[in-house]
N, C-alpha and C positions, 0 to 999 in steps of 0.2 A: 827233383824235392824226397827225401826221403819219407817212408812211413813213420807214425809216433811209435815207439818201441811200445810192444803190448806189454803191458806187466800182470804179474796173478792181483786178481781183483781180491776184496778182501770179500766173504760169502753174504754180507751181511747185505739186505737190500734195504736204501731209503726210499724208492720210490718201487711200487708194485702195482701194474695195470692190468687188467684180466676182463677179454670181454666185452671191450668198451667201444659203445655207439653213440655216433650224434649222426642227428639229420637235422637240415633245414627243409622244411616245405618236404618238396619228393625230391631232395639231393642229399643224399648219404655220402656225408665225408668221412665218418671214421666206420669201420664196418668189422666189429670185431677184433680191436686193436689188442694185442696182448706184448706188453712192454714192462722190463726191470732195469731201474738204475740201481746200481750196486756203490756202498762207501768208498768215497777217495778216485773214482772213475769218470774221465768226462764221456758223455754220449752225446753222440752228434746225431742227430736227428735230419736228413737230407729228404727233400724234392723239391717237386718244381712249386713255384707260386700257385697258390688259390689250392691246393692237394691238401689242407687242414692241419701244416705244422702248428700254425699258430693257436687255431684251434685247440690242438692237445695240451699246450701249454696252457690255456687260459681254463680248461677242466682241471688241469693239476691245481693251482691255485685258487678253484672254487669261484671265479668269473663266469663260468658256464656249466650246468649242469648236466651228465651224461645222459642219452636215453635209456641205456642199462651200462649192466658192467660195473668194475669195483676199480675205485684208484685209491690204493693207500700208500699216504705218503708221512713216513715219521711214524708210522704204527698208530696213523688218524684215518679212518676211511670219509673221505673229503665230502661227500653228499651226507652223510649221518651225524657229523657231528653238528655243534650250536653254532652260530653265527661268535658268540665271544672265542669259542674254542678255532674256530675258523681264523679270525685275527690275529689270536696268539700264534696260530700257526704260520701263516704269512709271514711273522716276525723272524721265522728259521727259515725263510725261501727267499731267497734274494731274487729280484726280477729285472735285469739289463734289458732297457725298453731300446727299440731300434733309432729311434731318434734322440736317445739319452735323457730325455722328458726333463730337461733342468729348469729352474726357475730364473726366467730373464733379468727379474727385477733384482735379485739376490745374488753378493759374490759366491764365488766358488766354495769360500768359509762357508756362508749362510746358506749355500744350498746343503753342505755335508752337517753340520751343525742342526738343521731341521730335524731330520729322522731321529737322530739324538737325543736331543730335547721334548720330541714328543714322544716317545716311547722309551725312554729313560731319564725319568725327570729327578730318579734322585743323584745322578753324574753332579758333582762340582765343576765350576766351569772349567778347572786345571785339568779335570780326567776329561773333560768333551775337547778341549784345545790338543790334549793327548791321541784322542780317539784322531780327532781330524787331522793332524799331523802324521800319524802313522800309516794312515791308507794314501793320503796325498804322495807319498814317499813310496809307499808298494806301486803306484803307478808311475812315478817318477816325475810328478807333477808338484811338488812343492811349492815351489816358486811362482804358482800361480795363485795362491792364495786366498790373494786380493781383489783378483783381477775378476772382470765381467764375464758371463757366458758369452755375450757379444764381441771378446775380444780374444776369445778361443777358435782355434781349427777345428775343422770337423773330426780328426784325431783326437783332440786332445778334447772335446767334450764326450767322445766316447769314453776315454781315460775316466774322465771326472764321473760320468753318471756310472761306470765300474764300481770306483771307489765309493759313490754314494751306496750303493747295494752293498758292499765291505763294510761297511760302519758299524751296521749290527750286528756283524759275526755271522752271517747264514750258515746254516747246514749243509744247503743246497744251493746252487746257483743256476739261474735260468736266464740262458742268452737268446734274446730273439734278434737275428741278421746283423750279428755285432760285428761285422763288415763291411755291412750295405752301405754304398753309395762312397765308400773311401778309395784312394787311389790305391795302385798296386802295395809300393811300400807303408804305406800305415797300415794297411791289411794286414802283413807281414809283421808288424810293431802290436797290433791288436792281438792277433794270435798266439805273441810270444807273451801277453801280458795275461792272457786265459790261462797259457801253462804255469806263467809265475805263481798267478792268482793257485791253481790247483794246490802247488806244492809247496806255497807258503802257509794257506789260510787251510787248507787239508780238506777243501772242500769236494762235492758231491755235483758235477753236473750237465745239464743239459744244453745242448748248444744247438739251437737250430738255424739252421741255412741251406744256401742253395749253391753253396761257394766250397768247392771241391779242394782248392788249396788250403783253405780253412780245416774243411775235415779232416784232412790226410796230417795236417799238422798238429792239430789239438786232439781228435779222437783215440780214446784207448779203444772203443769201440764205435760203430756206425751202424744207424739203422736206413732205412733205403724205405720213407712211406710212398708205396706206388696204388694206385686204385682204393686209399682207404686202411690198406692193410699193412702191417711190416712183414714181406715175403723175404726178405735177405738183410741178415743182423750179423755181425762180425767186425774182422778189422777190416780197415780199409780195402785192401789186396782182396779179402775174404768175399768181400758183399762185390765187387767189381770183375772176379774173375769169374764171370757167368755167362752161360749164353743167353740169358733173358735180355731180349732187343731194347727193352723199355729201359733197361738199365743200360746198356752200350750207347743208348742215344742222348739218354743223359749225361754221361761222361764227354761225348761227343760234342756235345751243346757246347760244352763249358771249355772245353780245347783246352785239357789239362794232358801235358805231355809228363 
């Protein structure tokens, strides 16, 4: 499998993280983390389970507060803005949950309409319908519009979850383990969709994963989280062309050829 081509990134930073620390009791999860996300790029954050990848995501969207350091998202210092400003910022940052987080009591249409009706109250019914159909078409599931989540496969639920995130037209997408629990073929489909979203909606994305196939397919850059820091950041080949035994063992564990 070929590494995703590396393109010249715009110099604009949409997320800037400096000196980020986070501990839970005596367990130091993040230790002075520095990381940037540039406009238009897919940045993959790799690491084993329990290394702090999801903690990082939660700090970025203000669900957790850092112990120290700075997180700037679209020009906002996350732990310095008001709660109202934080809510407004979150509308510009789409969060695709690992379990898709669909409402089981709503149809696919209802799941997609919900965030629009809640946050874009001036939209007409026609505008809502058009938005729903546009994002469903983007993820290739327009035919499921009247189905219930229980009628969908795991891969389809992932796609609908991504569509629901896209419907508010976010500037940034955060994917939490997008291929977790899926079969290999469906994983490849989700990886392709992440690339299509980047190109069609011009998003800047952080993809949290431990899946090396995903990292290689979707990442313009890869950042490896090891012992609470990012000692290796670059293209997929840059990160894994190293003598660091921690990186080698991670690669071997994933059995990627």
